[in-house]
C-alpha positions as CSV (number, residue, x, y, z in Angstrom):
1,X,-14.6,-21.7,34.8
2,X,-18.2,-19.6,34.6
3,X,-20.6,-20.0,31.7
4,X,-19.5,-16.5,30.6
5,X,-16.1,-16.4,30.4
6,X,-15.5,-19.2,27.0
7,X,-12.1,-20.6,26.3
8,X,-9.8,-18.2,24.3
9,X,-10.2,-17.8,20.3
10,X,-9.0,-15.7,17.5
11,X,-10.0,-12.1,18.2
12,X,-8.0,-9.0,17.5
13,X,-6.5,-8.2,20.7
14,X,-3.3,-9.0,20.6
15,X,-3.5,-9.1,16.9
16,X,-3.6,-5.6,16.1
17,X,-2.5,-2.6,16.8
18,X,-4.3,-1.8,20.8
19,X,-5.4,1.8,19.4
20,X,-6.9,0.5,15.7
21,X,-8.8,-2.8,18.6
22,X,-10.0,0.9,20.8
23,X,-11.2,2.0,17.2
24,X,-13.2,-0.9,16.5
25,X,-14.5,-1.1,20.1
26,X,-16.3,2.4,19.3
27,X,-17.0,1.9,16.1
28,X,-19.0,-1.4,17.7
29,X,-20.6,1.5,19.9
30,X,-21.8,3.6,17.2
31,X,-23.5,0.8,15.6
32,X,-25.6,-0.1,18.5
33,X,-26.2,3.8,18.8
34,X,-27.6,3.9,15.7
35,X,-29.1,0.8,15.4
36,X,-31.3,0.9,19.6
37,X,-32.7,4.2,19.9
38,X,-30.4,6.4,17.8
39,X,-33.3,9.5,18.5
40,X,-33.7,9.1,22.6
41,X,-31.1,11.8,24.4
42,X,-27.3,9.8,25.2
43,X,-27.7,9.1,28.9
44,X,-24.2,9.2,31.1
45,X,-23.9,5.7,31.6
46,X,-24.3,4.7,28.3
47,X,-20.9,5.2,26.4
48,X,-19.1,3.2,29.3
49,X,-21.5,0.5,29.3
50,X,-21.6,0.5,25.9
51,X,-18.4,0.5,25.5
52,X,-17.3,-2.3,28.0
53,X,-20.0,-4.8,26.6
54,X,-18.4,-4.6,23.3
55,X,-15.0,-4.9,25.0
56,X,-16.0,-7.8,26.0
57,X,-17.9,-9.6,23.0
58,X,-15.1,-8.1,21.3
59,X,-12.7,-10.7,24.1
60,X,-14.7,-13.8,22.9
61,X,-17.0,-12.9,26.5
62,X,-13.4,-13.8,28.4
63,X,-12.3,-11.7,31.6
64,X,-8.9,-13.4,30.9
65,X,-8.6,-12.0,26.8
66,X,-7.9,-7.6,27.3
67,X,-11.8,-6.1,27.5
68,X,-10.8,-4.4,30.6
69,X,-7.7,-2.9,28.7
70,X,-9.8,-2.9,25.7
71,X,-12.4,-1.0,27.3
72,X,-10.4,1.9,28.7
73,X,-8.7,2.1,25.6
74,X,-11.6,2.6,23.6
75,X,-13.3,5.2,26.9
76,X,-9.2,7.3,26.3
77,X,-9.9,7.4,22.4
78,X,-13.9,8.8,22.7
79,X,-15.3,11.9,22.3
80,X,-16.5,13.8,24.8
81,X,-20.9,13.9,24.6
82,X,-22.6,17.1,24.3
83,X,-25.4,17.0,26.7
84,X,-28.4,16.7,24.8
85,X,-26.7,15.4,22.2
86,X,-28.7,11.5,20.5
87,X,-26.9,8.5,20.5
88,X,-27.6,8.5,16.9
89,X,-25.7,11.6,16.5
90,X,-23.1,10.9,19.0
91,X,-22.7,7.8,17.0
92,X,-21.3,9.4,14.1
93,X,-19.1,10.9,16.5
94,X,-17.5,7.3,17.7
95,X,-17.3,6.3,13.9
96,X,-14.6,9.6,13.6
97,X,-13.0,9.1,16.4
98,X,-12.5,4.9,15.1
99,X,-11.4,6.5,12.3
100,X,-8.8,8.4,14.0
101,X,-7.5,5.2,15.7
102,X,-6.4,3.5,12.2
103,X,-9.9,1.8,12.6
104,X,-11.4,0.9,8.8
105,X,-14.5,-0.2,8.4
106,X,-14.8,-3.7,6.7
107,X,-17.4,-6.1,5.0
108,X,-16.7,-8.8,8.0
109,X,-17.5,-6.4,10.3
110,X,-21.2,-5.7,9.2
111,X,-22.0,-9.7,9.3
112,X,-19.9,-9.5,12.8
113,X,-22.0,-6.4,14.1
114,X,-25.3,-8.4,12.8
115,X,-24.3,-11.6,14.6
116,X,-23.8,-9.9,17.4
117,X,-26.8,-7.7,17.7
118,X,-28.4,-11.3,17.2
119,X,-27.5,-12.0,20.3
120,X,-28.0,-8.7,22.2
121,X,-26.9,-5.8,23.2
122,X,-26.3,-4.4,26.6
């Protein structure tokens, strides 16, 4: 086992509708984009990298819990990024997409986001 492949813990994967989980990943990416360089123009690769990183975190940093499936589902639900849009502006589009997926931001998510940010982001 790699040091990054932790034992399975309690994750939304498998316990909630996969579309809602995709929305959760999009909301996590939106939180990252609003707190990390929100006025910078969104780079073409940023969405892919951040979705993958957030899905991996949501899967308790394990490649065995479905991070790849969560990433694919989130990317399928993500809106297209207009050329020149900032990370902060795109975060608003991501939150709309997350809501359309049936994801509902809760206070526990604020705590999870703060904990994840303390551990660093891609």
